[in-house]
C-alpha positions in Angstrom: 3.1 -44.7 19.8 1.2 -41.6 20.1 4.0 -39.1 20.5 4.0 -35.9 22.2 5.8 -32.8 21.5 7.1 -31.4 24.3 6.7 -27.5 24.7 9.4 -25.3 24.9 10.0 -21.7 26.2 13.4 -19.9 25.8 14.5 -16.6 27.6 17.9 -15.0 26.6 19.6 -12.8 29.3 23.0 -12.3 27.3 23.6 -10.6 24.3 24.0 -13.9 22.3 21.9 -13.8 18.7 19.7 -17.2 19.4 16.9 -18.4 17.4 14.1 -19.6 20.0 12.5 -21.4 17.3 15.6 -23.3 16.4 16.6 -24.0 20.1 12.7 -25.9 20.8 13.2 -27.4 17.8 16.5 -29.0 18.9 14.7 -29.4 22.2 11.6 -31.3 20.8 13.8 -33.4 18.7 15.9 -34.9 21.6 12.2 -35.5 23.6 10.7 -37.1 20.8 14.0 -39.6 20.2 14.1 -40.3 23.9 9.8 -41.3 23.6 11.2 -44.1 20.6 13.4 -45.5 22.3 11.6 -46.3 25.9 10.4 -49.7 25.9 6.8 -50.1 25.3 5.9 -50.5 29.0 7.4 -47.2 29.8 5.6 -45.1 27.2 2.5 -44.4 29.1 4.3 -43.3 31.8 6.5 -40.9 30.3 3.6 -39.6 28.6 1.8 -39.4 31.7 5.2 -37.3 33.0 6.0 -35.4 30.2 2.7 -34.8 27.6 2.4 -30.9 27.2 5.4 -30.5 29.7 7.5 -27.6 29.0 11.3 -27.2 29.1 12.4 -23.9 29.9 15.7 -22.9 28.3 17.5 -19.9 29.4 20.8 -18.2 28.2 22.8 -16.9 30.5 26.6 -15.0 31.5 29.5 -16.9 33.0 29.0 -15.2 36.3 25.4 -16.8 36.1 26.4 -20.2 35.1 29.4 -20.3 37.5 26.8 -19.3 41.0 24.7 -22.3 39.6 27.0 -25.2 39.0 28.5 -23.7 42.5 25.3 -24.1 44.3 23.6 -27.2 42.3 26.8 -29.2 41.5 29.7 -27.7 44.2 32.1 -26.9 41.3 33.1 -23.5 41.6 33.5 -22.6 37.9 30.6 -21.4 35.0 29.6 -25.0 33.0 28.7 -24.8 29.4 25.3 -26.3 30.1 23.6 -27.4 33.2 20.1 -29.1 33.4 17.5 -30.1 36.2 14.9 -32.6 36.1 11.8 -32.0 38.0 10.1 -34.0 39.7 6.4 -33.2 40.2 5.8 -31.6 36.7 1.9 -32.4 36.8 1.8 -30.3 40.1 3.0 -27.4 38.5 0.6 -25.0 36.6 3.4 -24.6 34.1 3.7 -28.1 33.8 7.8 -27.7 34.1 9.3 -31.1 33.2 12.6 -29.3 33.3 15.1 -26.2 32.4 18.4 -26.0 31.0 20.8 -23.2 31.3 23.1 -22.4 28.9 26.0 -20.1 28.9 26.7 -18.9 25.1 30.0 -17.2 25.9 31.7 -20.9 27.2 29.8 -22.7 24.0 31.5 -20.5 21.3 35.0 -21.0 23.1 34.6 -24.7 23.1 33.3 -24.2 19.3 36.1 -22.8 18.3 38.5 -25.6 20.3 36.6 -28.3 18.7 36.7 -26.7 15.2 33.0 -26.5 14.7 30.7 -23.5 14.2 29.0 -22.0 17.3 25.5 -24.0 16.0 26.7 -27.1 16.5 28.0 -26.6 19.5 25.0 -25.0 20.6 23.1 -28.0 19.4 25.1 -30.3 21.2 24.4 -28.4 24.4 20.6 -28.5 24.1 20.5 -32.0 23.0 22.7 -33.3 26.3 21.0 -30.8 28.7 17.5 -32.3 27.0 18.6 -35.8 27.6 19.5 -34.8 31.2 16.1 -33.6 32.0 14.3 -36.8 30.9 16.7 -39.1 33.2 19.6 -39.8 31.1 22.8 -39.1 32.6 26.4 -39.8 31.5 27.8 -40.3 34.7 25.8 -43.2 35.4 27.9 -46.0 33.7 29.8 -46.8 30.0 27.0 -48.2 29.0 24.3 -45.1 30.0 26.9 -43.0 28.6 27.4 -44.6 25.0 23.1 -44.5 25.0 23.6 -41.2 25.5 26.2 -39.9 23.0 24.7 -42.3 20.4 21.4 -40.4 20.7 23.3 -37.1 20.7 25.0 -37.7 17.7 22.0 -39.3 15.9 19.6 -36.3 16.6 22.0 -33.8 15.3 23.4 -35.7 12.4 19.2 -35.7 11.6 19.0 -32.3 12.1 22.3 -31.4 10.0 24.5 -30.9 13.2 28.5 -31.6 13.2 27.8 -34.5 15.4 29.8 -34.5 18.7 30.9 -38.2 19.4 31.8 -39.8 16.2 34.1 -38.4 13.1 
């Protein structure tokens, strides 16, 4: 299969130190993993939708995170990561296939609770958000939840991060 990398653009509106290269590496690796797991009949459709596409990653504070979560998920609380899948990316001049919005303050808090490094928790949030951008949602059913969690752990392990769902 002719695998294509997803482009990635990062904007950090916080004081958190974030590696743009690291963020894009995680997003691209998740995109490649999703491509590899698609049935052959879906590959051409996937590449048409996402080839040369771009995922935008934004780092925001708790106020912005809460506002987005309230507006789009009707949950009046800040969230660690929220993502948006774009249906019509081919007609967008920047070919945006989606956006991932991350709140580093909450990532840091969750890392402490889980007993992992900030980088491990951030990697999990980015991969999780990327899976959502590509249409994989853990809210659908138990089978999809297991598949999403397995993919996340595979990518985390492959890139040297602590896995989120397995010991």
